[in-house]
C-alpha positions, 0 to 999 in steps of 0.5 A: 530863608537862609544865605550868605552876606557880606557887610561892606565898610567904608574907609570912613566907617573903619577909622571910626572903628578902629582909629589906627586903622588906614586900610582894610588889609584882612578879611575874615569869612565865618559860615553859620549857616545851620549852626542852630539846627542841633546840639554840636556837643556830645556831652549829656548831663548824668542824670537824665531822671532828676526828679526820680529819687535814690531808692526809685533808682535802685528799685527799678535796677532790682526789678529788672530794669535797664533803662540808660537813662536810669543807669547813667542818672544812678552812676551819678548818684553813686559818684556824688556818694562817693564824694559824701560818705565816710571812709568805713562806710565805703567800706562796708559797702565794697564789702557788700557789693562783692570788692566793687566801691561806689565808684566802681559801680558808677564806672560799670554803669556808665560803660554799659550805656557808652555806645563805643563800649557796647561795640567793642563789646559785640565786636569782641564777641564775633570778631573778624565782621562788623557786628550788626545791630542786634550783636550790638543790642545783645552786648549792651545788654549784657554790659547792662546786666554785669553792671547792676548785678552787684545792686540786686543785693537786697543788703546793699541797696538798703543799706546805700539807703540807711547811710545816706539817710544818716548822713542827710541834714538840711541846710538852711541859707536863707532865713537868719534864726532868731533867739526867741527863748533859752531852754528846752521847750516842751517838745524838744523835751517829749522828743528826747524822753522818746528817744531815751525810751527807745534807746533803752529798750533797743539796749534790752532787745540787743544785749544778748546779740552785740558783743559790747553789751553783753560785756557792759551787761556783765558788769565786770571791771576793768572793762574788757572790751576791744575798740572793735566792738564798740564800732560795731555797736556804734554802727549798730545805732545808727540803723533802723529803727533808732538811728541815733548817734552816740552826740545825740543820745548824750544831748537827749539825756541831758535835756531830760536831765537838765532840770534835776541838775539846774542846782548842781555845782558842776553841769553836766558836761557834753560828751559822746564826740569819742568812741569810749564815751559809748561806755558811760552813755550805756552805764547810765542808761542801765543805772540812771544813777551812774553820771554821765561824763566823758570818759576821758574826763573821767580818766584823767580824774582818776589819774590825778588821784592815782598819781597823788596816793604815789606821792603819799606813798613816797613814790617819785617818777623821773620826768621821763617817766611821768611824761610816758605815765601822762601819754598812758593815761591818755591813751586809756582814756581815749582806748579803754586801757592800755597792753604792751601791744599799744607802744608800737603805735603812735606817740609810743612808737616814735619814741622808742615802744616797747623797748623804751618803756622796759628801760624807763619802768623796768621790771615794774612795767608789768605790774605798772600797767595792771594797775593803771588799767585797774584804777583808771579803766572804764 
């Protein structure tokens, strides 16, 4: 039984609670009847189907499903993926979605489930009179259909799942690892051997489809390969069935070849972080006799030899010329080559661009670039 009540304080009790109070001088009336009968907040969680996987939600909309709980849950997942995916990955998905980003897709899905948006859409279709429930329902279906239309493309759904799978890793924050053995166990070795075998087979299967592989198979030097082609190759490696990053492949070669290199004067170096390292990785996979060394280390070693040869030939460079030559070598280490157009970017652009290079090296600039590409480039 519900009712209102009043609690009376005597002056003594009032002073016991508040010693400075002399008398009760104000009253506060609180009516809490019915406050627990219903949720007073209109905020509801987006993830209304927490047990549903992303693949299940995408399949639901692909099969024509437009349940509001599924749409809002999918919107919440998209909002989270928008923060987790890299900029290139988001750009790729935006292109597949016809110019809509994951944030745009999430926004459209939420609007489709917003009653106010549904009423506004129904009123827009029949101005001059309040919309009927049937008109609101029809408007809601149209909003939902528009929101899920980009997701009807199988390529977009598949790529979202592939990128999410490639980015996922499991973190154990509770169990502390204890080192029991330092080295590669048999299982790790077998796994690395399988990965290398699959990698070499993948190269063989795609040698005629990917520009970077075509150029590497041609074997021409210096390598005429754009970084854009290497990026496409890197993205292709992360897709099924291989699903491997350059760093993981580099590590697999290190595991398999560690026994053979145990007595070598220099230990194998870690690589695969730089895009240019793909060249060394692929060449080693095709010709195991070639050393697996990061591209930057190879370029710096060749550059040191080239500078020594120049000194032996009596060629002397000023301090400014030497600084520019060092920068050119570093550019080749990360970009595989250097061309006149490259002087308009980065450090070169901040220090005078191509005009400053001509002022420092004069007519020798063009043959100098050709020689550096010939001697240093991969």
